[in-house]
Wavefront OBJ file of the C-alpha trace (Angstrom):
o trace
v 156.096 163.853 104.831
v 158.935 162.338 107.141
v 162.223 164.489 107.819
v 165.595 162.976 107.440
v 165.838 162.084 111.179
v 162.695 160.361 111.134
v 163.498 158.468 108.386
v 167.232 157.370 109.210
v 165.211 156.251 113.064
v 163.505 153.289 110.614
v 166.979 151.595 109.849
v 169.072 149.185 111.214
v 172.109 150.045 112.598
v 174.193 148.308 109.503
v 171.864 150.499 107.241
v 172.923 153.130 109.041
v 176.440 152.412 108.732
v 176.209 151.566 105.209
v 174.962 155.020 104.682
v 177.477 156.411 107.142
v 180.177 154.833 104.667
v 178.718 156.252 101.318
v 178.828 159.985 103.118
v 182.578 159.665 104.164
v 181.163 159.830 107.614
v 183.148 158.638 110.513
v 179.965 156.733 113.282
v 181.363 155.632 116.122
v 179.347 152.528 117.556
v 176.687 154.170 119.873
v 173.105 154.117 120.805
v 170.811 154.336 117.904
v 169.436 157.240 118.630
v 172.713 158.741 118.994
v 173.722 157.546 116.203
v 170.585 158.762 113.964
v 170.953 161.990 115.086
v 175.025 161.604 114.686
v 174.621 161.034 111.209
v 171.920 163.447 110.135
v 173.185 165.894 111.342
v 176.298 164.833 109.250
v 174.608 164.639 106.370
v 172.748 168.246 106.263
v 175.601 170.120 106.804
v 176.793 172.394 103.918
v 177.897 171.223 100.942
v 177.800 167.702 102.175
v 175.756 166.230 99.398
v 178.185 167.321 96.678
v 180.326 164.548 96.653
v 177.419 161.903 96.927
v 175.750 163.082 94.047
v 178.763 163.318 92.079
v 179.200 159.365 92.710
v 175.429 158.512 91.623
v 175.297 156.843 87.793
v 173.204 158.646 85.688
v 170.273 156.221 86.341
v 170.528 157.084 89.792
v 170.264 160.961 88.906
v 167.745 160.805 86.797
v 165.395 159.046 89.426
v 166.273 161.572 91.643
v 165.826 164.701 89.671
v 162.284 162.526 89.109
v 161.022 162.727 92.304
v 162.039 165.946 93.290
v 160.315 167.192 90.282
v 157.396 165.615 91.841
v 158.016 167.578 95.664
v 160.218 164.815 96.605
v 157.338 162.251 96.896
v 155.679 159.209 94.235
v 153.788 156.306 94.689
v 156.313 153.230 94.897
v 154.880 150.746 92.117
v 155.262 153.448 89.416
v 158.662 154.627 90.611
v 159.655 150.865 90.406
v 158.500 150.298 87.301
v 160.408 153.101 85.892
v 163.479 152.737 87.895
v 164.128 149.158 89.234
v 162.503 147.253 92.320
v 163.551 148.198 95.781
v 163.527 144.905 97.629
v 163.100 144.437 101.070
v 165.261 142.200 103.411
v 164.852 141.206 106.648
v 167.761 141.774 109.117
v 169.666 138.743 108.673
v 169.644 138.930 105.161
v 170.598 142.346 104.871
v 173.793 141.473 107.274
v 174.704 138.690 105.425
v 173.878 140.176 101.633
v 174.994 143.091 102.135
v 173.062 144.448 98.751
v 174.441 148.104 99.291
v 177.296 146.682 98.027
v 175.872 145.965 94.462
v 172.620 147.996 94.020
v 170.190 146.072 91.727
v 168.822 149.492 90.563
v 168.808 152.889 90.836
v 166.412 153.199 93.220
v 168.378 150.911 94.960
v 171.493 152.720 94.861
v 169.912 156.158 95.940
v 168.217 154.013 98.569
v 171.629 152.522 100.022
v 173.296 156.165 100.020
v 170.628 157.567 102.395
v 168.503 159.889 99.374
v 165.431 158.217 99.371
v 163.176 156.294 101.673
v 160.447 154.153 101.899
v 156.948 155.426 103.597
v 153.389 155.234 103.567
v 151.087 158.525 102.457
v 148.980 160.172 100.374
v 150.278 162.096 96.753
v 147.591 163.282 95.060
v 144.723 161.248 94.785
v 146.826 158.133 95.741
v 147.081 156.835 99.313
v 149.806 153.495 99.877
v 153.696 153.030 99.868
v 155.501 155.914 98.420
v 159.125 156.677 97.705
v 160.284 159.788 99.485
v 162.768 162.548 99.581
v 162.721 163.775 102.792
v 161.867 167.204 103.123
v 165.042 168.846 105.008
v 167.613 166.503 102.393
v 165.344 167.465 99.575
v 166.121 171.439 100.426
v 169.920 170.767 100.133
v 169.605 169.742 96.598
v 171.080 171.720 93.817
v 168.561 172.496 90.972
v 168.153 168.724 89.070
v 167.570 168.335 85.361
v 165.075 165.635 84.486
v 165.805 163.471 82.038
v 163.744 164.081 78.635
v 162.242 161.146 76.205
v 162.852 163.101 73.626
v 166.528 163.104 73.988
v 166.854 159.337 74.389
v 165.199 159.179 71.060
v 167.016 158.348 67.617
v 166.852 161.391 64.928
v 166.113 159.646 61.157
v 166.915 161.016 57.971
v 163.974 161.383 56.029
v 163.027 158.070 55.239
v 162.559 156.698 51.272
v 158.700 156.825 51.517
v 156.414 159.022 53.714
v 152.993 158.451 54.301
v 150.796 161.437 55.148
v 147.040 161.083 56.140
v 146.436 165.092 56.247
v 142.409 165.268 56.166
v 141.184 161.963 54.419
v 139.946 161.212 57.890
v 137.736 163.523 57.663
v 136.558 163.314 54.108
v 135.708 160.015 54.887
v 133.981 161.140 57.623
v 131.916 163.058 54.971
v 131.390 160.311 52.289
v 130.025 157.875 55.490
v 127.382 160.579 56.117
v 126.441 161.108 52.554
v 126.308 157.344 51.709
v 123.812 156.883 55.145
v 121.496 159.673 53.933
v 121.064 157.633 50.678
v 121.200 154.077 52.770
v 120.347 154.098 56.110
v 123.092 151.401 57.720
v 120.423 148.271 59.004
v 122.295 147.417 62.497
v 122.293 147.133 66.177
v 123.425 149.903 68.035
v 125.886 148.226 69.693
v 127.654 146.820 66.852
v 130.158 148.853 64.771
v 130.182 148.063 61.269
v 132.799 146.278 59.411
v 134.497 146.762 56.319
v 131.842 144.702 54.846
v 129.854 146.994 55.916
v 131.387 149.761 54.398
v 131.633 148.163 50.780
v 127.668 147.736 50.995
v 127.255 151.464 51.526
v 129.503 151.650 48.520
v 132.175 152.977 50.380
v 135.271 150.781 49.548
v 135.876 152.212 46.360
v 135.024 155.919 47.592
v 137.120 155.413 51.309
v 140.676 157.648 50.869
v 142.007 156.034 53.886
v 142.269 152.359 54.358
v 138.651 150.156 54.721
v 140.711 148.276 57.228
v 138.851 146.964 60.322
v 140.705 148.885 62.844
v 140.543 152.382 60.609
v 136.755 151.557 60.164
v 135.839 151.640 64.141
v 137.716 154.864 64.545
v 135.964 156.341 61.975
v 132.306 154.733 63.223
v 133.123 156.290 66.560
v 134.324 159.376 65.942
v 130.656 160.196 63.673
v 128.747 158.496 67.206
v 131.089 159.875 69.382
v 130.145 163.551 67.645
v 126.710 162.817 67.272
v 126.345 163.195 63.622
v 124.435 160.190 62.861
v 121.381 158.405 65.068
v 120.238 155.176 65.643
v 116.477 154.928 65.275
v 115.552 151.593 67.077
v 116.447 149.611 63.417
v 118.884 151.330 61.440
v 121.972 154.279 61.069
v 121.108 157.503 59.607
v 122.941 161.233 59.986
v 121.564 163.247 62.323
v 120.490 166.906 62.635
v 123.860 167.699 64.119
v 125.818 166.568 61.244
v 124.359 170.066 59.635
v 125.937 171.609 61.964
v 129.318 169.452 62.224
v 129.768 170.190 58.220
v 129.032 174.346 58.310
v 132.511 174.064 60.695
v 135.675 175.282 59.201
v 137.921 172.392 58.744
v 140.310 173.112 61.923
v 136.917 173.420 63.761
v 136.046 169.704 62.231
v 139.913 168.534 62.401
v 140.050 169.633 66.294
v 136.789 168.360 67.204
v 137.399 164.850 65.484
v 141.064 164.663 67.201
v 138.920 165.159 70.723
v 136.285 162.584 70.106
v 138.685 160.131 69.718
v 141.333 161.018 72.138
v 138.338 161.545 75.269
v 136.511 158.589 74.247
v 135.528 156.430 76.993
v 133.591 153.775 75.688
v 135.932 152.217 73.528
v 139.324 150.565 74.360
v 142.172 149.831 71.313
v 143.658 147.203 73.873
v 140.706 144.600 73.555
v 141.863 144.884 70.042
v 145.453 143.926 70.180
v 145.732 140.635 67.512
v 148.652 140.003 69.473
v 147.212 139.693 73.169
v 143.598 139.079 74.447
v 142.343 141.002 77.229
v 139.407 139.350 79.597
v 136.111 141.380 80.159
v 136.697 142.957 83.178
v 140.361 141.589 83.940
v 141.687 145.067 84.408
v 140.996 149.011 85.442
v 141.785 150.520 81.745
v 140.640 153.910 81.237
v 141.555 154.619 77.998
v 140.015 158.132 77.780
v 143.105 158.627 80.538
v 145.563 156.897 79.013
v 145.328 158.532 75.223
v 145.467 162.174 76.828
v 148.575 160.902 78.653
v 150.157 159.448 75.691
v 149.414 162.532 73.647
v 151.300 164.804 76.445
v 154.337 162.782 76.290
v 154.194 162.806 72.013
v 153.893 166.465 72.507
v 157.170 167.023 73.995
v 158.529 166.238 70.225
v 159.213 168.860 67.963
v 156.897 168.546 64.959
v 159.194 168.689 61.036
v 161.350 166.138 62.675
v 161.886 162.300 61.803
v 161.996 159.729 64.825
v 162.893 156.303 64.641
v 159.823 154.706 65.475
v 161.256 152.009 67.509
v 163.694 154.603 69.755
v 160.340 156.468 70.810
v 158.651 153.162 71.917
v 161.953 152.622 73.745
v 162.255 155.889 75.530
v 158.793 155.408 76.487
v 159.232 152.895 78.465
v 162.257 154.207 79.825
v 160.440 157.540 80.580
v 156.676 156.862 80.867
v 156.041 152.965 81.033
v 153.436 153.654 83.776
v 151.078 155.950 80.864
v 148.999 152.525 80.623
v 148.521 151.802 84.088
v 149.659 154.386 86.249
v 149.632 152.860 89.660
v 152.494 150.614 88.261
v 150.333 147.500 88.623
v 151.413 144.900 85.837
v 150.160 141.771 87.840
v 146.450 142.351 88.440
v 145.457 142.978 84.682
v 144.132 139.521 83.359
v 145.964 139.252 79.743
v 146.872 136.890 77.831
v 149.165 135.860 75.132
v 146.826 135.495 71.833
v 149.683 132.776 70.449
v 149.952 130.815 73.643
v 146.941 131.401 75.643
v 149.375 132.263 78.923
v 149.260 135.360 81.128
v 151.110 138.211 80.666
v 152.357 139.811 84.072
v 155.414 142.299 85.452
v 158.112 143.932 83.719
v 158.045 141.501 81.049
v 154.428 142.342 79.904
v 155.156 145.991 78.834
v 156.885 145.000 75.136
v 153.140 143.459 74.943
v 150.721 145.240 76.466
v 151.964 149.194 76.498
v 154.346 148.433 73.781
v 152.036 147.116 71.615
v 149.223 149.887 72.036
v 151.390 152.829 71.816
v 152.700 151.661 68.338
v 149.431 150.939 67.067
v 148.480 154.468 68.133
v 151.153 156.024 66.646
v 150.847 154.077 63.132
v 146.937 153.908 62.997
v 145.093 156.521 65.108
v 147.319 159.478 65.419
v 148.453 158.586 61.488
v 144.941 158.344 60.546
v 144.202 161.638 62.178
v 146.484 163.441 60.371
v 148.786 163.965 63.609
v 151.571 162.054 62.639
v 153.163 161.005 59.215
v 154.856 157.863 58.910
v 158.282 156.573 57.264
v 159.107 153.559 55.459
v 162.523 152.231 53.871
v 160.947 150.350 50.862
v 156.915 150.937 49.525
v 155.640 147.577 51.478
v 158.035 147.841 53.967
v 156.832 148.628 58.409
v 157.026 152.137 59.068
v 160.411 153.011 60.546
v 159.878 156.078 61.874
v 157.307 158.946 62.272
v 156.889 163.018 62.581
v 154.704 165.061 63.880
v 152.832 167.071 61.057
v 152.423 171.208 62.017
v 148.707 170.731 62.545
v 149.285 167.402 64.714
v 151.985 169.654 66.506
v 148.673 171.723 67.342
v 146.040 169.212 67.639
v 148.315 168.006 70.246
v 148.205 170.949 72.353
v 144.073 171.279 71.989
v 144.336 174.041 69.531
v 143.143 174.839 66.298
v 145.352 173.606 63.174
v 146.013 176.552 61.490
v 143.428 177.453 59.171
v 143.806 176.777 55.744
v 143.896 178.890 52.732
v 139.523 180.296 52.014
v 137.868 178.449 49.605
v 138.330 180.328 46.353
v 135.294 182.625 45.197
v 133.488 180.968 42.905
v 133.653 177.720 44.944
v 133.266 175.611 41.870
v 133.304 175.527 38.093
v 131.179 173.785 35.742
v 131.302 172.955 31.880
v 128.547 171.696 29.021
v 129.408 167.987 29.679
v 127.478 168.689 33.145
v 130.798 168.684 35.227
v 131.398 170.154 38.526
v 134.710 170.476 40.250
v 134.672 172.082 43.877
v 137.705 172.840 46.199
v 137.964 171.071 49.024
v 139.191 173.672 51.727
v 136.043 174.571 53.822
v 133.883 173.150 51.138
v 132.512 170.376 53.188
v 128.401 171.386 53.184
v 128.521 172.729 49.653
v 129.838 169.524 49.125
v 126.778 167.388 51.119
v 124.823 169.100 49.366
v 126.218 168.905 45.870
v 125.979 165.323 46.489
v 122.139 165.266 46.383
v 122.813 166.633 42.908
v 125.435 164.781 41.345
v 127.969 161.584 41.103
v 131.077 161.685 43.190
v 134.274 161.288 40.516
v 137.040 161.533 42.767
v 139.252 164.468 44.522
v 142.221 164.807 45.442
v 144.083 167.369 48.012
v 142.791 170.539 45.894
v 138.860 169.524 44.079
v 136.511 167.335 44.209
v 135.092 166.201 40.998
v 131.358 165.552 40.617
v 129.268 164.465 37.547
v 125.213 165.737 36.871
v 123.711 162.828 35.444
v 119.986 162.012 34.248
v 119.974 159.711 37.365
v 120.973 161.931 39.528
v 118.890 164.724 38.632
v 115.862 162.312 38.592
v 117.013 160.998 42.527
v 117.220 164.167 43.137
v 113.644 165.039 42.166
v 112.845 162.566 44.119
v 113.763 163.880 47.225
v 111.929 166.921 46.833
v 113.914 169.215 45.340
v 112.344 171.000 42.266
v 114.225 171.816 39.071
v 114.613 175.470 40.184
v 116.126 175.417 43.265
v 118.535 172.899 41.180
v 119.558 175.351 38.850
v 120.184 178.155 41.583
v 122.232 176.159 43.979
v 124.370 175.288 41.086
v 124.629 179.479 39.896
v 125.458 179.848 43.496
v 128.807 177.774 44.009
v 129.754 178.753 40.337
v 129.297 182.440 41.168
v 127.255 182.969 37.631
v 124.793 181.720 34.791
v 124.947 178.043 34.240
v 126.449 177.557 30.555
v 123.521 176.999 28.072
v 124.073 173.618 27.556
v 123.761 172.613 30.888
v 120.426 174.798 30.989
v 118.690 173.248 28.418
v 120.266 169.357 29.515
v 118.504 170.516 33.118
v 115.076 171.506 31.269
v 114.748 168.641 29.441
v 115.942 165.963 32.760
v 113.399 167.917 34.875
v 110.514 168.331 32.457
v 110.066 164.416 32.502
v 109.447 164.508 35.836
v 106.408 163.031 37.442
v 104.483 162.067 34.392
v 103.824 158.491 36.267
v 104.292 157.811 39.718
v 105.378 154.870 41.946
v 104.364 154.429 45.787
v 104.899 151.531 47.985
v 101.959 150.496 49.334
v 100.032 147.299 51.818
v 97.667 145.114 50.635
v 94.984 144.754 53.656
v 93.184 141.723 53.062
v 89.860 140.550 55.371
v 88.211 137.045 55.650
v 85.119 138.625 54.304
v 83.341 141.480 52.875
v 81.857 142.412 56.098
v 84.591 143.148 57.817
v 85.705 145.178 55.156
v 82.765 146.582 55.432
v 83.363 147.346 59.120
v 86.325 148.619 58.602
v 84.963 151.084 56.054
v 82.513 152.352 58.036
v 84.820 152.873 61.138
v 85.265 156.833 61.214
v 88.988 156.241 62.401
v 90.330 153.937 60.037
v 88.316 154.907 56.647
v 90.990 157.731 55.732
v 93.419 155.583 56.696
v 91.981 153.215 53.873
v 93.457 153.688 50.148
v 92.643 152.147 46.467
v 90.377 149.264 46.818
v 91.401 146.327 44.781
v 87.933 143.780 45.686
v 85.616 143.505 48.366
v 88.233 141.763 50.443
v 91.519 143.488 49.046
v 92.779 147.370 49.784
v 95.821 149.331 49.243
v 97.191 151.075 52.522
v 100.257 154.084 52.047
v 102.696 152.592 54.236
v 102.871 155.682 56.075
v 99.608 154.566 57.626
v 99.978 151.291 58.511
v 101.064 151.822 62.489
v 97.853 153.857 62.758
v 96.049 151.534 60.987
v 96.902 148.381 62.993
v 96.633 150.460 66.018
v 92.925 151.471 64.991
v 92.119 147.535 64.344
v 93.380 146.162 67.224
v 91.189 148.888 69.341
v 87.855 147.191 67.827
v 89.593 144.319 68.627
v 90.554 143.015 64.965
v 94.207 141.625 65.819
v 95.730 141.885 62.026
v 97.925 138.923 60.801
v 101.149 140.641 59.912
v 102.694 138.854 56.493
v 106.099 138.624 55.906
l 1 2 3 4 5 6 7 8 9 10 11 12 13 14 15 16 17 18 19 20 21 22 23 24 25 26 27 28 29 30 31 32 33 34 35 36 37 38 39 40 41 42 43 44 45 46 47 48 49 50 51 52 53 54 55 56 57 58 59 60 61 62 63 64 65 66 67 68 69 70 71 72 73 74 75 76 77 78 79 80 81 82 83 84 85 86 87 88 89 90 91 92 93 94 95 96 97 98 99 100 101 102 103 104 105 106 107 108 109 110 111 112 113 114 115 116 117 118 119 120 121 122 123 124 125 126 127 128 129 130 131 132 133 134 135 136 137 138 139 140 141 142 143 144 145 146 147 148 149 150 151 152 153 154 155 156 157 158 159 160 161 162 163 164 165 166 167 168 169 170 171 172 173 174 175 176 177 178 179 180 181 182 183 184 185 186 187 188 189 190 191 192 193 194 195 196 197 198 199 200 201 202 203 204 205 206 207 208 209 210 211 212 213 214 215 216 217 218 219 220 221 222 223 224 225 226 227 228 229 230 231 232 233 234 235 236 237 238 239 240 241 242 243 244 245 246 247 248 249 250 251 252 253 254 255 256 257 258 259 260 261 262 263 264 265 266 267 268 269 270 271 272 273 274 275 276 277 278 279 280 281 282 283 284 285 286 287 288 289 290 291 292 293 294 295 296 297 298 299 300 301 302 303 304 305 306 307 308 309 310 311 312 313 314 315 316 317 318 319 320 321 322 323 324 325 326 327 328 329 330 331 332 333 334 335 336 337 338 339 340 341 342 343 344 345 346 347 348 349 350 351 352 353 354 355 356 357 358 359 360 361 362 363 364 365 366 367 368 369 370 371 372 373 374 375 376 377 378 379 380 381 382 383 384 385 386 387 388 389 390 391 392 393 394 395 396 397 398 399 400 401 402 403 404 405 406 407 408 409 410 411 412 413 414 415 416 417 418 419 420 421 422 423 424 425 426 427 428 429 430 431 432 433 434 435 436 437 438 439 440 441 442 443 444 445 446 447 448 449 450 451 452 453 454 455 456 457 458 459 460 461 462 463 464 465 466 467 468 469 470 471 472 473 474 475 476 477 478 479 480 481 482 483 484 485 486 487 488 489 490 491 492 493 494 495 496 497 498 499 500 501 502 503 504 505 506 507 508 509 510 511 512 513 514 515 516 517 518 519 520 521 522 523 524 525 526 527 528 529 530 531 532 533 534 535 536 537 538 539 540 541 542 543 544 545 546 547 548 549 550 551 552 553 554 555 556 557 558 559 560 561 562 563
């Protein structure tokens, strides 16, 4: 980077004079190169910088500490976004307006006191305009304490109403996997489900959290990102990886689900905010990087303390205005106001874009994921505050949340009325298995309640679970023999199974008896045929339909598929 002398050499004489006045240095008229040498020597003299630092406003001191903490140089646009613009003046305008007499931003205050300079160079991967402190001048600075966003955030007494989601989203992931096992969702792979789809799956009353669109998208994206469900070209159904996830501890599932949201590069909440409209390819948004930056900022806040929501967003704007657009480009993103249709640009767009997104993350995904708890002044009032939960503090740090108490032994209790009560702690896989036998009745933070019915046992048997396997599983989770009434009831129910069979079949119909005879005589086709219903009619098992159609085509018999 440039030293002080080269930086001063780029200034006109009027600006050199203004800097000399700010430092209390008498600078006689001379050749510019000699003026630069005299001014630079005086500025680098021992203790010369102390009174200049003392004269700075609090905002200018914060800006200087910000630059110093970054090695003395930072990209110009993000710095201007945070500490105000550094205007450019031609020589005539500079002499006429004398902007050093009334700087309009903290950056201008530092600039006209000779503490920061413009330059072009590289910081990290960024190459472009910089704001910098010359290296030799930076060496004269005392330790500077950068301002903290936390210190600027209002602390609240505990609000009248509080809402904590804890592990509700994890429970709803389990419920969705169970529902998709029973009834796969026929839907294009590219289309996320709606609250209506969740209701069709029977989840509108089952979800522990809300069924609003934004939460459904987070829930579904989490299933997809963790590969807990898969699309077979026609419908969504549970994937094999779901068993591994269900077998993990609550803490492992929690961290994996939070990480899936934070690192999701395919989903950008900015496009779903109701107050703005983002044009496709209208900006270089990188949602995963923005979420990571935001979570790192939130991690600096202390868990268990209630902070004002408005105050936190204000502190974010003051200290981290570039969390979404780190290059400080507030003009090129094509974003419209949803009500007026006008483009939103410049620093004035921050509240509508960055501010709205921050509020959505805090009151939406981070709340649903159990990272923050929300506080309200009244039951139906909007949130006024938030606090980071103990688990949220660890998740934001990339750590497993403290382990919940181990599941009790035995896991479940069963009574003679066929009711099962099972602990919710670290038992998602046993409950996934139990839901093949019993109907979910409800749950709280400690236990989930199920009921074995004649219909639920019939469905489990149709899924291939034998009566003795049902008893063995129930004995395992309850830790002992089943009540006599339960054993007798299960025997009565299972013994009725299978007296008749119902199967899905397809009817093959030919135009004449000769065509049917040809098909029956073909060695590769005959094994695929079922019961004959007449000289031109035959039943076909659904599982054989694909092979039969392919075989018919090979024999130049092209079937009409009737719907």
